[in-house]
N, C-alpha and C positions, 0 to 999 in steps of 0.2 A: 233851452240853452242845445246849441247842433252839436253833438256830437260826430266829429268825423271817424270813418270809416274807412279803413285803409287796406285795398285790394292790392297784393304783391303777385307780380306774374313769372315766372321764373320758364324764360322763353327756352333754354336749352333744357327742360323738364322732358322733353321729347325728341325724335329726332324733328330734323329740319322741314319735311316734305309732310310730315304729320301737323295740322293745324290745331290741336287739342294740347292745350297744357296745363300743367297744375298752376296752383294758384293757392294763398292764404286771403281768405279775408280776416282782418283783426275789429274785434270788437271791442271798447273799453266798457268794464264793468265795475264792480267794487271789487276793490282790492287786486285789480291788475286787467289783463286781457286773454281773451277767449279766442283762440285762432282758428278757424274754420278753415278746413283742407276742401278746397273746389277743383273744378278744372272749366276750362275757359277755350273757346277757339278765337283763334287769331285772323285776320282777314289778308288779303295780298301785301297790305303795308305791315303788317305785322303789330297795327293795332288789336284790340281786343274786341269782340262781338258780341256786346254786350247783353242779346238775349241769348246767348249760349252758356250765361255763367249759370255753374248749379254747385249745390254741396256734393262733396263725393262721397267723403268718408269720416262719419262723426270718430271711429274707432282712431283714425290718424290724427283727429283735432285734440289740441291739446288746451289748459290753461297755462295762462305765465303770471303767476303771482308776486305782485311787485312790492309786498311787506307795509303795504299802507292801511290794511284794517288785520285786525285781530286773525290770527288762523282760524279759530273757532266760528267766525263769522263766516266765510266761506269755505272753506273745506269739511268735508267728514270725518270724522275721526274711524278709524288713524289712517289719513292719508300721506302715502307713501310716494314723493318727488319720482318721475321716471329716470331711467339712468342717462340722460343724454345733460342731464343739469339738475341742481338744487332747487330750482325753484320752478319748473315745470310740471304739472300733473296732467293725468289723465282728464277727462273730462266726468269721469265716472267719479271723482273727489269732490267735484265744486257742488255745492251743497243748490237743490233744487229749483230756490227761486232767481238763485243767479244766472244758472244754466239756463232756466226756461225764458227768461225776459231776453237774455244773450242770441236766443236760438231766435224768438220774434225779432228781434235787431237786425239780425241774419237774414233773416229772407226778407225782408221790409228795404235794407239796404239794396238786395239782388234785384227785388220787384221794381223799384223807383228808382235803379241805378244812383244809389248814393253812396259814393264813395270814391277815393282818391285813388289813381293807377301808377304802381310803381310798377317799373319793368325791370328784371333783376339777371 
């Protein structure tokens, strides 16, 4: 089964004259998605330059819990959601096995350019 990873590039995350933009790489995992905070450069046509995509900040990355798995299977106890939403948790709340596999999948997606791109 091929999992589709999605890269959301925020075109207005920096000034227009700065080619480096913020992006989120969403990786589907058991119980939800992990959203990895990334940066990427754009070319003169405002398209991404895939070779410049990289993870930027794990502390700004987050787990979006969708409720499809029991809390205790995906979250360490006691897990508290971030103030921005009831189902959004810091990565430090995700069980190691889920986090490690998502990180490997994110790195593989970046290296092999396996993601769809959405410009926001």
